[in-house]
C-alpha positions in Angstrom: 0.2 0.4 -0.1 1.3 3.8 -1.1 1.9 5.1 1.5 2.7 2.0 3.5 0.2 1.5 7.1 3.2 0.6 10.3 0.5 -1.9 12.1 3.3 -1.5 15.1 0.8 -4.1 17.7 1.6 -8.0 16.4 0.7 -10.4 18.7 -1.1 -13.3 19.3 -3.8 -11.3 20.5 -4.5 -9.5 16.7 -4.1 -12.2 14.4 -7.9 -13.8 14.2 -8.7 -16.5 11.6 -12.0 -15.6 9.5 -14.9 -18.7 8.9 -13.2 -19.6 5.8 -9.9 -20.8 7.5 -8.0 -17.5 6.3 -6.1 -15.0 9.3 -6.7 -11.9 9.3 -5.8 -9.1 12.0 -7.3 -6.6 14.1 -6.9 -3.6 16.5 -5.6 -1.5 14.4 -5.6 1.0 16.6 -1.9 2.4 16.7 -1.2 1.6 13.5 -0.6 5.2 11.2 1.0 5.2 7.4 4.8 5.6 7.2 6.0 9.8 6.9 9.0 10.7 6.0 11.1 13.2 7.5 10.0 12.0 10.7 13.2 11.0 13.6 10.7 9.8 15.9 7.2 8.7 16.7 5.4 10.6 19.0 3.2 8.2 20.5 5.1 5.8 22.2 3.0 2.4 22.2 2.5 -1.4 21.7 2.9 -4.8 23.7 6.5 -4.9 25.2 6.3 -8.4 24.1 6.5 -8.6 21.1 7.6 -4.0 20.2 10.2 -3.2 18.6 12.2 -0.9 20.7 12.3 1.8 18.5 8.7 2.2 19.5 9.8 3.0 22.7 11.3 6.4 21.9 14.8 5.1 20.0 14.0 5.4 16.0 10.5 6.5 14.1 8.4 3.1 13.6 8.3 2.2 10.0 8.5 -1.8 7.9 11.5 -2.4 10.0 9.5 -2.3 13.1 6.2 -4.5 11.7 9.8 -7.0 10.9 10.4 -7.1 14.1 7.0 -8.1 15.9 6.5 -11.0 13.3 10.5 -11.8 14.1 9.4 -11.9 18.1 6.0 -13.6 17.1 7.5 -16.6 15.2 9.9 -16.9 18.0 6.8 -17.2 20.2 4.9 -19.9 17.7 8.1 -21.5 17.6 9.3 -22.1 21.2 5.7 -20.7 24.0 8.5 -17.6 25.0 9.4 -14.0 24.4 12.7 -13.7 25.0 15.6 -13.3 22.4 17.6 -14.5 24.8 20.0 -17.5 24.1 16.8 -17.9 21.5 18.5 -19.8 19.3 19.5 -23.3 21.6 15.3 -23.0 21.8 14.9 -24.0 18.3 15.9 -26.9 16.3 16.4 -25.2 12.8 19.2 -22.9 12.5 17.6 -21.9 9.3 14.3 -20.4 11.4 16.6 -19.6 14.2 19.3 -16.9 12.2 15.8 -16.1 9.9 14.0 -15.1 13.5 17.7 -12.9 14.8 17.3 -11.1 12.1 14.0 -9.8 11.9 14.7 -8.7 16.0 18.0 -7.6 15.4 18.0 -4.1 17.7 19.3 -2.2 14.7 15.9 -1.8 12.5 19.3 -0.9 9.8 19.9 -5.2 10.7 16.1 -6.5 9.4 14.8 -7.2 6.7 13.3 -4.8 4.9 10.5 -5.3 4.3 7.5 -8.3 5.2 8.1 -9.5 1.4 11.8 -9.7 1.3 11.5 -11.8 5.1 9.1 -14.1 2.6 11.5 -14.4 0.4 13.9 -15.7 3.3 11.3 -17.7 4.1 10.3 -19.3 1.1 13.4 -19.8 0.4 14.5 -22.5 3.7 10.9 -24.1 3.5 11.6 -24.6 -0.9 15.6 -25.8 -1.6 16.6 -25.8 -4.5 16.5 -28.8 -5.9 19.5 -31.0 -6.9 18.5 -30.3 -10.8 17.4 -26.7 -9.9 21.2 -25.9 -8.3 23.1 -28.3 -11.1 20.7 -26.0 -13.6 22.3 -22.8 -12.2 26.2 -24.2 -12.5 25.8 -25.1 -15.6 24.1 -22.2 -16.7 27.4 -20.3 -14.6 29.6 -22.1 -16.1 28.2 -21.0 -20.0 28.1 -18.3 -18.7 32.1 -18.1 -17.5 33.5 -20.0 -20.8 31.0 -17.9 -22.7 33.0 -14.8 -21.2 36.5 -16.3 -21.0 36.3 -16.5 -25.2 35.0 -13.5 -24.9 38.0 -11.1 -22.9 40.6 -13.6 -23.8 43.6 -12.0 -26.6 43.1 -14.3 -30.1 46.1 -13.7 -32.1 45.2 -11.7 -36.3 44.8 -14.9 -38.1 48.2 -14.3 -41.4 47.7 -13.6 -44.8 49.1 -15.9 -46.5 52.1 -14.2 -48.8 50.7 -13.7 -52.1 52.7 -15.1 -54.7 53.4 -12.6 -57.9 51.4 -12.5 -61.4 
């Protein structure tokens, strides 16, 4: 959506299952439009267990803030806890632990820049490339390298055969 909506209150209590089985967010009471130019938010709200640090006056909230809350929600769903201390030892998946760690980095710039980028990272973990796809990608990379070398390597100019006098 343009301008983006910063939800700022992602937590289990604000996710409902609709009658047709889809997940939906409720309670947009503290959400706001992402307005450029602000350095800080003027209202410090959110659920402490799931809110990004910037929601408490460190800087302005933006899409990185919702990524933080989504990381905390994933941690809660995977472990039943929201504490970031030693959470990696509670997870059997190193890939999921790495994704949650990136989502919940204290510095917003170190988090995924958007939910789309986070979704792509999760997709790579859930659907890693098949052996065939990896072989095809390797063959394509090799072909590009060979063509590049062929084009870049100096070639000798063909010599002219001596001409016979007339």
